[in-house]
PQR file with spaces between the fields and no chain letter, atoms N, CA, C, O and H, PARSE charges and radii, in Angstrom:
ATOM       1  N    MET     1      -6.822   -2.284   11.175 -0.4000 1.5000
ATOM       2  CA   MET     1      -7.272   -0.980   10.106 -0.0000 2.0000
ATOM       3  C    MET     1      -7.867   -1.464    9.139  0.5500 1.7000
ATOM       4  O    MET     1      -7.599   -2.533    8.591 -0.5500 1.4000
ATOM       5  N    ASP     2      -9.059   -0.411    8.747 -0.4000 1.5000
ATOM       6  CA   ASP     2      -9.809   -0.729    7.728 -0.0000 2.0000
ATOM       7  C    ASP     2      -9.196   -0.152    6.540  0.5500 1.7000
ATOM       8  O    ASP     2      -9.480    1.039    6.408 -0.5500 1.4000
ATOM       9  H    ASP     2      -9.278    0.457    9.192  0.4000 1.0000
ATOM      10  N    TYR     3      -8.379   -0.675    5.559 -0.4000 1.5000
ATOM      11  CA   TYR     3      -7.575   -0.057    4.496 -0.0000 2.0000
ATOM      12  C    TYR     3      -8.475    0.093    3.539  0.5500 1.7000
ATOM      13  O    TYR     3      -8.091    0.830    2.631 -0.5500 1.4000
ATOM      14  H    TYR     3      -8.149   -1.642    5.666  0.4000 1.0000
ATOM      15  N    GLN     4      -9.748   -0.432    3.399 -0.4000 1.5000
ATOM      16  CA   GLN     4     -10.539   -0.360    2.296 -0.0000 2.0000
ATOM      17  C    GLN     4     -10.939    1.075    1.922  0.5500 1.7000
ATOM      18  O    GLN     4     -11.244    1.364    0.765 -0.5500 1.4000
ATOM      19  H    GLN     4     -10.061   -1.030    4.137  0.4000 1.0000
ATOM      20  N    LYS     5     -10.932    1.968    2.924 -0.4000 1.5000
ATOM      21  CA   LYS     5     -10.962    3.353    2.749 -0.0000 2.0000
ATOM      22  C    LYS     5      -9.903    4.377    2.221  0.5500 1.7000
ATOM      23  O    LYS     5     -10.060    5.586    2.056 -0.5500 1.4000
ATOM      24  H    LYS     5     -10.683    1.733    3.864  0.4000 1.0000
ATOM      25  N    ILE     6      -8.757    3.598    1.988 -0.4000 1.5000
ATOM      26  CA   ILE     6      -7.364    4.194    1.817 -0.0000 2.0000
ATOM      27  C    ILE     6      -6.962    3.753    0.573  0.5500 1.7000
ATOM      28  O    ILE     6      -6.457    4.527   -0.239 -0.5500 1.4000
ATOM      29  H    ILE     6      -8.628    2.615    2.122  0.4000 1.0000
ATOM      30  N    ILE     7      -7.175    2.342    0.302 -0.4000 1.5000
ATOM      31  CA   ILE     7      -6.273    1.491   -0.864 -0.0000 2.0000
ATOM      32  C    ILE     7      -7.537    1.248   -1.673  0.5500 1.7000
ATOM      33  O    ILE     7      -8.550    0.598   -1.415 -0.5500 1.4000
ATOM      34  H    ILE     7      -7.586    1.713    0.962  0.4000 1.0000
ATOM      35  N    THR     8      -7.181    1.948   -2.702 -0.4000 1.5000
ATOM      36  CA   THR     8      -8.199    1.897   -3.835 -0.0000 2.0000
ATOM      37  C    THR     8      -7.617    1.320   -5.292  0.5500 1.7000
ATOM      38  O    THR     8      -6.456    1.493   -5.663 -0.5500 1.4000
ATOM      39  H    THR     8      -6.358    2.477   -2.911  0.4000 1.0000
ATOM      40  N    ILE     9      -8.634    0.606   -6.043 -0.4000 1.5000
ATOM      41  CA   ILE     9      -8.192   -0.336   -7.133 -0.0000 2.0000
ATOM      42  C    ILE     9      -8.905    0.149   -8.406  0.5500 1.7000
ATOM      43  O    ILE     9     -10.066   -0.229   -8.558 -0.5500 1.4000
ATOM      44  H    ILE     9      -9.577    0.465   -5.742  0.4000 1.0000
ATOM      45  N    GLU    10      -8.356    0.930   -9.328 -0.4000 1.5000
ATOM      46  CA   GLU    10      -9.083    1.374  -10.354 -0.0000 2.0000
ATOM      47  C    GLU    10      -8.461    0.932  -11.751  0.5500 1.7000
ATOM      48  O    GLU    10      -7.269    1.130  -11.989 -0.5500 1.4000
ATOM      49  H    GLU    10      -7.412    1.238   -9.205  0.4000 1.0000
ATOM      50  N    PRO    11      -9.178    0.425  -12.516 -0.5600 1.5000
ATOM      51  CA   PRO    11      -8.729   -0.386  -13.981  0.2800 2.0000
ATOM      52  C    PRO    11      -7.882    0.596  -14.809  0.5500 1.7000
ATOM      53  O    PRO    11      -7.000    0.165  -15.551 -0.5500 1.4000
ATOM      54  N    ASP    12      -8.173    2.088  -14.674 -0.4000 1.5000
ATOM      55  CA   ASP    12      -7.509    2.755  -15.511 -0.0000 2.0000
ATOM      56  C    ASP    12      -6.248    3.456  -14.853  0.5500 1.7000
ATOM      57  O    ASP    12      -5.573    4.262  -15.493 -0.5500 1.4000
ATOM      58  H    ASP    12      -8.889    2.438  -14.071  0.4000 1.0000
ATOM      59  N    LYS    13      -5.987    3.135  -13.641 -0.4000 1.5000
ATOM      60  CA   LYS    13      -4.923    3.719  -12.991 -0.0000 2.0000
ATOM      61  C    LYS    13      -3.940    2.749  -12.718  0.5500 1.7000
ATOM      62  O    LYS    13      -4.298    1.789  -12.035 -0.5500 1.4000
ATOM      63  H    LYS    13      -6.535    2.481  -13.121  0.4000 1.0000
ATOM      64  N    ARG    14      -2.704    2.804  -13.134 -0.4000 1.5000
ATOM      65  CA   ARG    14      -1.471    2.081  -12.752 -0.0000 2.0000
ATOM      66  C    ARG    14      -1.842    0.670  -13.017  0.5500 1.7000
ATOM      67  O    ARG    14      -1.437   -0.179  -12.222 -0.5500 1.4000
ATOM      68  H    ARG    14      -2.414    3.584  -13.689  0.4000 1.0000
ATOM      69  N    SER    15      -2.695    0.246  -14.225 -0.4000 1.5000
ATOM      70  CA   SER    15      -2.909   -0.859  -14.600 -0.0000 2.0000
ATOM      71  C    SER    15      -3.843   -1.549  -13.528  0.5500 1.7000
ATOM      72  O    SER    15      -3.759   -2.775  -13.453 -0.5500 1.4000
ATOM      73  H    SER    15      -3.023    0.936  -14.870  0.4000 1.0000
ATOM      74  N    GLY    16      -4.671   -0.932  -12.742 -0.4000 1.5000
ATOM      75  CA   GLY    16      -5.402   -1.758  -11.741 -0.0000 2.0000
ATOM      76  C    GLY    16      -4.726   -2.108  -10.375  0.5500 1.7000
ATOM      77  O    GLY    16      -5.293   -2.617   -9.409 -0.5500 1.4000
ATOM      78  H    GLY    16      -4.739    0.064  -12.803  0.4000 1.0000
ATOM      79  N    LYS    17      -3.419   -1.746  -10.470 -0.4000 1.5000
ATOM      80  CA   LYS    17      -2.709   -1.915   -8.984 -0.0000 2.0000
ATOM      81  C    LYS    17      -3.520   -1.330   -7.947  0.5500 1.7000
ATOM      82  O    LYS    17      -4.393   -0.486   -8.146 -0.5500 1.4000
ATOM      83  H    LYS    17      -2.959   -1.333  -11.255  0.4000 1.0000
ATOM      84  N    PRO    18      -3.195   -1.811   -6.840 -0.5600 1.5000
ATOM      85  CA   PRO    18      -3.955   -0.956   -5.690  0.2800 2.0000
ATOM      86  C    PRO    18      -3.115   -0.017   -5.273  0.5500 1.7000
ATOM      87  O    PRO    18      -1.925   -0.223   -5.035 -0.5500 1.4000
ATOM      88  N    CYS    19      -3.846    1.343   -5.135 -0.4000 1.5000
ATOM      89  CA   CYS    19      -3.453    2.482   -4.971 -0.0000 2.0000
ATOM      90  C    CYS    19      -3.661    3.326   -3.835  0.5500 1.7000
ATOM      91  O    CYS    19      -4.653    3.073   -3.151 -0.5500 1.4000
ATOM      92  H    CYS    19      -4.813    1.510   -5.328  0.4000 1.0000
ATOM      93  N    ILE    20      -3.024    4.149   -3.544 -0.4000 1.5000
ATOM      94  CA   ILE    20      -3.242    4.860   -2.124 -0.0000 2.0000
ATOM      95  C    ILE    20      -4.101    6.022   -2.518  0.5500 1.7000
ATOM      96  O    ILE    20      -3.755    6.846   -3.365 -0.5500 1.4000
ATOM      97  H    ILE    20      -2.219    4.355   -4.100  0.4000 1.0000
ATOM      98  N    ARG    21      -5.213    6.050   -1.883 -0.4000 1.5000
ATOM      99  CA   ARG    21      -6.345    7.092   -1.997 -0.0000 2.0000
ATOM     100  C    ARG    21      -6.606    7.671   -3.402  0.5500 1.7000
ATOM     101  O    ARG    21      -7.004    8.829   -3.524 -0.5500 1.4000
ATOM     102  H    ARG    21      -5.494    5.380   -1.195  0.4000 1.0000
ATOM     103  N    GLY    22      -6.400    6.935   -4.376 -0.4000 1.5000
ATOM     104  CA   GLY    22      -6.681    7.221   -5.798 -0.0000 2.0000
ATOM     105  C    GLY    22      -5.583    7.973   -6.462  0.5500 1.7000
ATOM     106  O    GLY    22      -5.874    8.553   -7.508 -0.5500 1.4000
ATOM     107  H    GLY    22      -6.076    5.994   -4.277  0.4000 1.0000
ATOM     108  N    THR    23      -4.558    8.039   -6.085 -0.4000 1.5000
ATOM     109  CA   THR    23      -3.378    8.497   -6.482 -0.0000 2.0000
ATOM     110  C    THR    23      -2.415    7.627   -7.290  0.5500 1.7000
ATOM     111  O    THR    23      -2.695    6.428   -7.282 -0.5500 1.4000
ATOM     112  H    THR    23      -4.322    7.568   -5.236  0.4000 1.0000
ATOM     113  N    ARG    24      -1.461    7.952   -7.904 -0.4000 1.5000
ATOM     114  CA   ARG    24      -0.939    6.878   -8.666 -0.0000 2.0000
ATOM     115  C    ARG    24       0.385    6.192   -7.739  0.5500 1.7000
ATOM     116  O    ARG    24       1.267    5.481   -8.219 -0.5500 1.4000
ATOM     117  H    ARG    24      -1.234    8.926   -7.910  0.4000 1.0000
ATOM     118  N    MET    25       0.291    6.516   -6.608 -0.4000 1.5000
ATOM     119  CA   MET    25       1.364    5.642   -5.591 -0.0000 2.0000
ATOM     120  C    MET    25       0.719    4.374   -5.383  0.5500 1.7000
ATOM     121  O    MET    25      -0.441    4.270   -4.982 -0.5500 1.4000
ATOM     122  H    MET    25      -0.426    7.093   -6.218  0.4000 1.0000
ATOM     123  N    THR    26       1.460    3.435   -5.651 -0.4000 1.5000
ATOM     124  CA   THR    26       0.789    2.009   -5.216 -0.0000 2.0000
ATOM     125  C    THR    26       1.363    1.587   -3.802  0.5500 1.7000
ATOM     126  O    THR    26       2.338    2.048   -3.208 -0.5500 1.4000
ATOM     127  H    THR    26       2.402    3.520   -5.976  0.4000 1.0000
ATOM     128  N    VAL    27       0.396    0.478   -3.389 -0.4000 1.5000
ATOM     129  CA   VAL    27       0.991   -0.389   -2.232 -0.0000 2.0000
ATOM     130  C    VAL    27       2.387   -0.797   -2.461  0.5500 1.7000
ATOM     131  O    VAL    27       3.307   -0.394   -1.749 -0.5500 1.4000
ATOM     132  H    VAL    27      -0.396    0.104   -3.871  0.4000 1.0000
ATOM     133  N    THR    28       2.549   -1.634   -3.500 -0.4000 1.5000
ATOM     134  CA   THR    28       3.831   -2.133   -3.804 -0.0000 2.0000
ATOM     135  C    THR    28       4.976   -1.046   -3.878  0.5500 1.7000
ATOM     136  O    THR    28       6.070   -1.380   -3.422 -0.5500 1.4000
ATOM     137  H    THR    28       1.802   -1.961   -4.078  0.4000 1.0000
ATOM     138  N    ASP    29       4.850    0.081   -4.347 -0.4000 1.5000
ATOM     139  CA   ASP    29       5.695    1.324   -4.330 -0.0000 2.0000
ATOM     140  C    ASP    29       6.276    1.390   -2.651  0.5500 1.7000
ATOM     141  O    ASP    29       7.406    1.232   -2.189 -0.5500 1.4000
ATOM     142  H    ASP    29       3.962    0.352   -4.717  0.4000 1.0000
ATOM     143  N    VAL    30       5.058    1.673   -2.052 -0.4000 1.5000
ATOM     144  CA   VAL    30       5.353    2.063   -0.495 -0.0000 2.0000
ATOM     145  C    VAL    30       6.228    0.705    0.193  0.5500 1.7000
ATOM     146  O    VAL    30       7.195    0.947    0.915 -0.5500 1.4000
ATOM     147  H    VAL    30       4.140    1.801   -2.427  0.4000 1.0000
ATOM     148  N    LEU    31       5.869   -0.535   -0.051 -0.4000 1.5000
ATOM     149  CA   LEU    31       6.449   -1.709    0.497 -0.0000 2.0000
ATOM     150  C    LEU    31       7.985   -1.842   -0.026  0.5500 1.7000
ATOM     151  O    LEU    31       9.006   -2.065    0.625 -0.5500 1.4000
ATOM     152  H    LEU    31       5.083   -0.731   -0.637  0.4000 1.0000
ATOM     153  N    GLU    32       7.820   -1.649   -1.302 -0.4000 1.5000
ATOM     154  CA   GLU    32       9.439   -1.603   -1.789 -0.0000 2.0000
ATOM     155  C    GLU    32      10.409   -0.745   -1.141  0.5500 1.7000
ATOM     156  O    GLU    32      11.557   -1.120   -0.899 -0.5500 1.4000
ATOM     157  H    GLU    32       6.991   -1.468   -1.831  0.4000 1.0000
ATOM     158  N    TYR    33       9.863    0.649   -0.799 -0.4000 1.5000
ATOM     159  CA   TYR    33      10.636    1.594   -0.500 -0.0000 2.0000
ATOM     160  C    TYR    33      11.067    1.153    1.236  0.5500 1.7000
ATOM     161  O    TYR    33      12.184    1.291    1.736 -0.5500 1.4000
ATOM     162  H    TYR    33       8.931    0.953   -0.996  0.4000 1.0000
ATOM     163  N    LEU    34       9.899    0.632    1.882 -0.4000 1.5000
ATOM     164  CA   LEU    34      10.325    0.090    3.211 -0.0000 2.0000
ATOM     165  C    LEU    34      11.366   -0.960    3.183  0.5500 1.7000
ATOM     166  O    LEU    34      12.377   -0.953    3.885 -0.5500 1.4000
ATOM     167  H    LEU    34       8.992    0.519    1.476  0.4000 1.0000
ATOM     168  N    ALA    35      11.021   -1.916    2.265 -0.4000 1.5000
ATOM     169  CA   ALA    35      11.867   -3.120    2.134 -0.0000 2.0000
ATOM     170  C    ALA    35      13.269   -2.820    1.891  0.5500 1.7000
ATOM     171  O    ALA    35      14.157   -3.569    2.297 -0.5500 1.4000
ATOM     172  H    ALA    35      10.200   -1.921    1.694  0.4000 1.0000
ATOM     173  N    ARG    36      13.546   -1.527    1.107 -0.4000 1.5000
ATOM     174  CA   ARG    36      14.735   -1.200    0.741 -0.0000 2.0000
ATOM     175  C    ARG    36      15.559   -0.425    2.075  0.5500 1.7000
ATOM     176  O    ARG    36      16.758   -0.153    2.021 -0.5500 1.4000
ATOM     177  H    ARG    36      12.824   -0.919    0.777  0.4000 1.0000
ATOM     178  N    GLY    37      14.812   -0.172    3.093 -0.4000 1.5000
ATOM     179  CA   GLY    37      15.584    0.363    4.176 -0.0000 2.0000
ATOM     180  C    GLY    37      14.826    1.966    4.567  0.5500 1.7000
ATOM     181  O    GLY    37      15.071    2.604    5.591 -0.5500 1.4000
ATOM     182  H    GLY    37      13.837   -0.393    3.137  0.4000 1.0000
ATOM     183  N    MET    38      14.026    2.318    3.646 -0.4000 1.5000
ATOM     184  CA   MET    38      13.771    3.587    3.846 -0.0000 2.0000
ATOM     185  C    MET    38      12.825    3.601    5.239  0.5500 1.7000
ATOM     186  O    MET    38      12.159    2.599    5.498 -0.5500 1.4000
ATOM     187  H    MET    38      13.827    1.799    2.815  0.4000 1.0000
ATOM     188  N    THR    39      12.796    4.618    6.004 -0.4000 1.5000
ATOM     189  CA   THR    39      12.081    4.740    7.334 -0.0000 2.0000
ATOM     190  C    THR    39      10.557    5.531    6.944  0.5500 1.7000
ATOM     191  O    THR    39      10.379    6.205    5.930 -0.5500 1.4000
ATOM     192  H    THR    39      13.337    5.432    5.793  0.4000 1.0000
ATOM     193  N    GLN    40       9.858    5.349    7.670 -0.4000 1.5000
ATOM     194  CA   GLN    40       8.391    5.786    7.622 -0.0000 2.0000
ATOM     195  C    GLN    40       8.721    7.278    7.628  0.5500 1.7000
ATOM     196  O    GLN    40       7.972    7.860    6.844 -0.5500 1.4000
ATOM     197  H    GLN    40      10.003    4.801    8.494  0.4000 1.0000
ATOM     198  N    GLU    41       9.620    8.143    8.267 -0.4000 1.5000
ATOM     199  CA   GLU    41       9.717    9.306    8.445 -0.0000 2.0000
ATOM     200  C    GLU    41      10.517   10.021    7.201  0.5500 1.7000
ATOM     201  O    GLU    41      10.509   11.231    6.977 -0.5500 1.4000
ATOM     202  H    GLU    41      10.229    7.670    8.904  0.4000 1.0000
ATOM     203  N    GLU    42      11.223    9.002    6.426 -0.4000 1.5000
ATOM     204  CA   GLU    42      11.694    9.322    5.148 -0.0000 2.0000
ATOM     205  C    GLU    42      10.847    9.393    4.148  0.5500 1.7000
ATOM     206  O    GLU    42      10.920   10.249    3.266 -0.5500 1.4000
ATOM     207  H    GLU    42      11.230    8.018    6.608  0.4000 1.0000
ATOM     208  N    LEU    43       9.996    8.515    4.209 -0.4000 1.5000
ATOM     209  CA   LEU    43       8.776    8.186    3.231 -0.0000 2.0000
ATOM     210  C    LEU    43       7.679    9.383    3.262  0.5500 1.7000
ATOM     211  O    LEU    43       7.086    9.675    2.224 -0.5500 1.4000
ATOM     212  H    LEU    43       9.937    7.820    4.925  0.4000 1.0000
ATOM     213  N    LEU    44       7.421   10.073    4.488 -0.4000 1.5000
ATOM     214  CA   LEU    44       6.776   11.038    4.688 -0.0000 2.0000
ATOM     215  C    LEU    44       7.438   12.345    4.244  0.5500 1.7000
ATOM     216  O    LEU    44       6.841   13.314    3.775 -0.5500 1.4000
ATOM     217  H    LEU    44       7.902    9.836    5.332  0.4000 1.0000
ATOM     218  N    THR    45       8.536   12.255    4.422 -0.4000 1.5000
ATOM     219  CA   THR    45       9.346   13.501    3.650 -0.0000 2.0000
ATOM     220  C    THR    45       9.543   13.386    2.323  0.5500 1.7000
ATOM     221  O    THR    45       9.442   14.436    1.689 -0.5500 1.4000
ATOM     222  H    THR    45       9.021   11.469    4.804  0.4000 1.0000
ATOM     223  N    GLU    46       9.783   12.456    1.756 -0.4000 1.5000
ATOM     224  CA   GLU    46       9.935   12.324    0.461 -0.0000 2.0000
ATOM     225  C    GLU    46       8.634   12.433   -0.353  0.5500 1.7000
ATOM     226  O    GLU    46       8.540   13.057   -1.410 -0.5500 1.4000
ATOM     227  H    GLU    46       9.864   11.602    2.271  0.4000 1.0000
ATOM     228  N    PHE    47       7.814   11.876    0.145 -0.4000 1.5000
ATOM     229  CA   PHE    47       6.225   11.974   -0.475 -0.0000 2.0000
ATOM     230  C    PHE    47       5.319   12.798    0.549  0.5500 1.7000
ATOM     231  O    PHE    47       4.801   12.121    1.437 -0.5500 1.4000
ATOM     232  H    PHE    47       7.890   11.368    1.003  0.4000 1.0000
ATOM     233  N    PRO    48       5.078   14.065    0.545 -0.5600 1.5000
ATOM     234  CA   PRO    48       4.365   14.841    1.305  0.2800 2.0000
ATOM     235  C    PRO    48       2.791   14.706    1.181  0.5500 1.7000
ATOM     236  O    PRO    48       2.029   15.333    1.917 -0.5500 1.4000
ATOM     237  N    ASP    49       2.489   14.085    0.475 -0.4000 1.5000
ATOM     238  CA   ASP    49       1.238   13.880    0.074 -0.0000 2.0000
ATOM     239  C    ASP    49       0.693   12.632    0.942  0.5500 1.7000
ATOM     240  O    ASP    49      -0.497   12.481    1.220 -0.5500 1.4000
ATOM     241  H    ASP    49       3.108   13.576   -0.123  0.4000 1.0000
ATOM     242  N    LEU    50       1.797   11.705    1.355 -0.4000 1.5000
ATOM     243  CA   LEU    50       1.711   10.418    1.841 -0.0000 2.0000
ATOM     244  C    LEU    50       1.453   10.660    3.699  0.5500 1.7000
ATOM     245  O    LEU    50       2.065   11.534    4.314 -0.5500 1.4000
ATOM     246  H    LEU    50       2.763   11.827    1.130  0.4000 1.0000
ATOM     247  N    THR    51       0.572    9.828    4.284 -0.4000 1.5000
ATOM     248  CA   THR    51       0.343   10.065    5.416 -0.0000 2.0000
ATOM     249  C    THR    51       0.719    8.828    6.290  0.5500 1.7000
ATOM     250  O    THR    51       0.912    7.753    5.723 -0.5500 1.4000
ATOM     251  H    THR    51       0.075    9.119    3.784  0.4000 1.0000
ATOM     252  N    THR    52       0.824    8.925    7.574 -0.4000 1.5000
ATOM     253  CA   THR    52       1.089    7.599    8.567 -0.0000 2.0000
ATOM     254  C    THR    52      -0.026    6.662    8.252  0.5500 1.7000
ATOM     255  O    THR    52       0.257    5.511    7.920 -0.5500 1.4000
ATOM     256  H    THR    52       0.667    9.799    8.035  0.4000 1.0000
ATOM     257  N    ASP    53      -1.273    7.050    8.325 -0.4000 1.5000
ATOM     258  CA   ASP    53      -2.428    5.985    7.972 -0.0000 2.0000
ATOM     259  C    ASP    53      -2.319    5.143    6.800  0.5500 1.7000
ATOM     260  O    ASP    53      -2.587    3.947    6.686 -0.5500 1.4000
ATOM     261  H    ASP    53      -1.503    7.985    8.594  0.4000 1.0000
ATOM     262  N    ASP    54      -1.716    6.284    5.625 -0.4000 1.5000
ATOM     263  CA   ASP    54      -1.480    5.471    4.109 -0.0000 2.0000
ATOM     264  C    ASP    54      -0.509    4.258    4.214  0.5500 1.7000
ATOM     265  O    ASP    54      -0.623    3.229    3.549 -0.5500 1.4000
ATOM     266  H    ASP    54      -1.499    7.256    5.718  0.4000 1.0000
ATOM     267  N    ILE    55       0.618    4.549    5.283 -0.4000 1.5000
ATOM     268  CA   ILE    55       1.703    3.396    5.214 -0.0000 2.0000
ATOM     269  C    ILE    55       1.103    2.233    5.984  0.5500 1.7000
ATOM     270  O    ILE    55       1.272    1.063    5.639 -0.5500 1.4000
ATOM     271  H    ILE    55       0.711    5.385    5.824  0.4000 1.0000
ATOM     272  N    ARG    56       0.383    2.610    7.057 -0.4000 1.5000
ATOM     273  CA   ARG    56      -0.222    1.467    7.679 -0.0000 2.0000
ATOM     274  C    ARG    56      -1.341    0.667    6.967  0.5500 1.7000
ATOM     275  O    ARG    56      -1.563   -0.522    7.195 -0.5500 1.4000
ATOM     276  H    ARG    56       0.245    3.560    7.338  0.4000 1.0000
ATOM     277  N    ALA    57      -2.091    1.504    5.999 -0.4000 1.5000
ATOM     278  CA   ALA    57      -3.108    0.739    5.107 -0.0000 2.0000
ATOM     279  C    ALA    57      -2.172   -0.144    4.195  0.5500 1.7000
ATOM     280  O    ALA    57      -2.544   -1.301    4.000 -0.5500 1.4000
ATOM     281  H    ALA    57      -1.910    2.470    5.814  0.4000 1.0000
ATOM     282  N    CYS    58      -1.015    0.276    3.627 -0.4000 1.5000
ATOM     283  CA   CYS    58      -0.389   -0.691    2.870 -0.0000 2.0000
ATOM     284  C    CYS    58       0.090   -1.836    3.323  0.5500 1.7000
ATOM     285  O    CYS    58       0.128   -2.858    2.637 -0.5500 1.4000
ATOM     286  H    CYS    58      -0.713    1.215    3.786  0.4000 1.0000
ATOM     287  N    LEU    59       0.527   -1.746    4.615 -0.4000 1.5000
ATOM     288  CA   LEU    59       0.943   -2.667    5.304 -0.0000 2.0000
ATOM     289  C    LEU    59      -0.175   -3.575    5.893  0.5500 1.7000
ATOM     290  O    LEU    59       0.168   -4.702    6.251 -0.5500 1.4000
ATOM     291  H    LEU    59       0.497   -0.916    5.172  0.4000 1.0000
ATOM     292  N    ALA    60      -1.462   -3.207    6.030 -0.4000 1.5000
ATOM     293  CA   ALA    60      -2.569   -3.641    6.300 -0.0000 2.0000
ATOM     294  C    ALA    60      -3.061   -4.698    5.199  0.5500 1.7000
ATOM     295  O    ALA    60      -3.435   -5.854    5.399 -0.5500 1.4000
ATOM     296  H    ALA    60      -1.740   -2.292    5.739  0.4000 1.0000
ATOM     297  N    PHE    61      -2.975   -4.066    4.096 -0.4000 1.5000
ATOM     298  CA   PHE    61      -3.502   -4.649    2.742 -0.0000 2.0000
ATOM     299  C    PHE    61      -2.452   -5.911    2.397  0.5500 1.7000
ATOM     300  O    PHE    61      -2.830   -6.986    1.932 -0.5500 1.4000
ATOM     301  H    PHE    61      -2.671   -3.127    3.934  0.4000 1.0000
ATOM     302  N    ALA    62      -0.977   -5.554    2.732 -0.4000 1.5000
ATOM     303  CA   ALA    62      -0.342   -6.605    2.142 -0.0000 2.0000
ATOM     304  C    ALA    62      -0.391   -7.998    3.271  0.5500 1.7000
ATOM     305  O    ALA    62      -0.163   -9.154    2.914 -0.5500 1.4000
ATOM     306  H    ALA    62      -0.669   -4.681    3.110  0.4000 1.0000
ATOM     307  N    ALA    63      -0.686   -7.643    4.464 -0.4000 1.5000
ATOM     308  CA   ALA    63      -0.797   -8.521    5.471 -0.0000 2.0000
ATOM     309  C    ALA    63      -2.071   -9.318    5.104  0.5500 1.7000
ATOM     310  O    ALA    63      -1.912  -10.536    5.027 -0.5500 1.4000
ATOM     311  H    ALA    63      -0.871   -6.704    4.754  0.4000 1.0000
ATOM     312  N    ASP    64      -3.170   -8.885    4.893 -0.4000 1.5000
ATOM     313  CA   ASP    64      -4.561   -9.131    4.467 -0.0000 2.0000
ATOM     314  C    ASP    64      -4.485  -10.119    3.343  0.5500 1.7000
ATOM     315  O    ASP    64      -5.047  -11.214    3.349 -0.5500 1.4000
ATOM     316  H    ASP    64      -3.299   -7.895    4.955  0.4000 1.0000
ATOM     317  N    ARG    65      -3.603   -9.549    2.197 -0.4000 1.5000
ATOM     318  CA   ARG    65      -3.524  -10.448    1.111 -0.0000 2.0000
ATOM     319  C    ARG    65      -2.648  -11.799    1.271  0.5500 1.7000
ATOM     320  O    ARG    65      -3.002  -12.864    0.765 -0.5500 1.4000
ATOM     321  H    ARG    65      -3.146   -8.660    2.192  0.4000 1.0000
ATOM     322  N    GLU    66      -1.630  -11.662    1.925 -0.4000 1.5000
ATOM     323  CA   GLU    66      -0.754  -12.685    2.494 -0.0000 2.0000
ATOM     324  C    GLU    66      -1.498  -13.767    3.427  0.5500 1.7000
ATOM     325  O    GLU    66      -1.175  -14.954    3.415 -0.5500 1.4000
ATOM     326  H    GLU    66      -1.342  -10.797    2.336  0.4000 1.0000
ATOM     327  N    ARG    67      -2.252  -13.385    4.021 -0.4000 1.5000
ATOM     328  CA   ARG    67      -3.144  -14.195    4.949 -0.0000 2.0000
ATOM     329  C    ARG    67      -4.162  -14.897    3.872  0.5500 1.7000
ATOM     330  O    ARG    67      -4.394  -16.092    4.057 -0.5500 1.4000
ATOM     331  H    ARG    67      -2.515  -12.420    4.030  0.4000 1.0000
ATOM     332  N    LYS    68      -4.685  -14.347    2.940 -0.4000 1.5000
ATOM     333  CA   LYS    68      -5.356  -15.034    1.968 -0.0000 2.0000
ATOM     334  C    LYS    68      -4.878  -15.953    1.063  0.5500 1.7000
ATOM     335  O    LYS    68      -5.460  -16.982    0.720 -0.5500 1.4000
ATOM     336  H    LYS    68      -4.497  -13.377    2.790  0.4000 1.0000
ATOM     337  N    LEU    69      -3.696  -15.521    0.643 -0.4000 1.5000
ATOM     338  CA   LEU    69      -3.093  -16.565   -0.049 -0.0000 2.0000
ATOM     339  C    LEU    69      -2.485  -17.619    0.540  0.5500 1.7000
ATOM     340  O    LEU    69      -2.267  -18.574   -0.205 -0.5500 1.4000
ATOM     341  H    LEU    69      -3.223  -14.685    0.920  0.4000 1.0000
ATOM     342  N    ALA    70      -2.128  -17.720    1.746 -0.4000 1.5000
ATOM     343  CA   ALA    70      -1.642  -18.746    2.724 -0.0000 2.0000
ATOM     344  C    ALA    70      -2.810  -19.804    2.974  0.5500 1.7000
ATOM     345  O    ALA    70      -2.546  -20.977    3.237 -0.5500 1.4000
ATOM     346  H    ALA    70      -2.306  -16.944    2.351  0.4000 1.0000
ATOM     347  N    THR    71      -4.342  -19.243    2.861 -0.4000 1.5000
ATOM     348  CA   THR    71      -5.270  -20.196    3.204 -0.0000 2.0000
ATOM     349  C    THR    71      -5.829  -20.751    2.072  0.5500 1.7000
ATOM     350  O    THR    71      -6.696  -21.611    2.235 -0.5500 1.4000
ATOM     351  H    THR    71      -4.557  -18.290    2.647  0.4000 1.0000
ATOM     352  N    LEU    72      -5.441  -20.368    0.738 -0.4000 1.5000
ATOM     353  CA   LEU    72      -5.859  -21.083   -0.365 -0.0000 2.0000
ATOM     354  C    LEU    72      -5.554  -22.675   -0.554  0.5500 1.7000
ATOM     355  O    LEU    72      -4.455  -23.184   -0.333 -0.5500 1.4000
ATOM     356  H    LEU    72      -4.738  -19.670    0.605  0.4000 1.0000
ATOM     357  N    PRO    73      -6.597  -23.302   -0.955 -0.5600 1.5000
ATOM     358  CA   PRO    73      -6.517  -24.705   -0.970  0.2800 2.0000
ATOM     359  C    PRO    73      -5.399  -25.111   -2.214  0.5500 1.7000
ATOM     360  O    PRO    73      -5.181  -24.423   -3.212 -0.5500 1.4000
ATOM     361  N    GLU    74      -4.897  -26.135   -1.946 -0.4000 1.5000
ATOM     362  CA   GLU    74      -3.694  -26.553   -3.114 -0.0000 2.0000
ATOM     363  C    GLU    74      -4.399  -27.328   -3.947  0.5500 1.7000
ATOM     364  O    GLU    74      -3.858  -27.826   -4.934 -0.5500 1.4000
ATOM     365  H    GLU    74      -5.074  -26.693   -1.136  0.4000 1.0000
């Protein structure tokens, strides 16, 4: 998934944290909800502006960031 069309980083929004489509919902927000056991369906109900693609983009962004961190030289 090309998350770059969904995940935005703006210095003046949420202190430059990665957000979904320019909103104030951050990638971290979504990941924390999922980690606490909230289902995708519950997220979509609780946050009607959120889409399935948004959730997938958050997961892809986190996986990409993890992959990059894992390959950093020591």
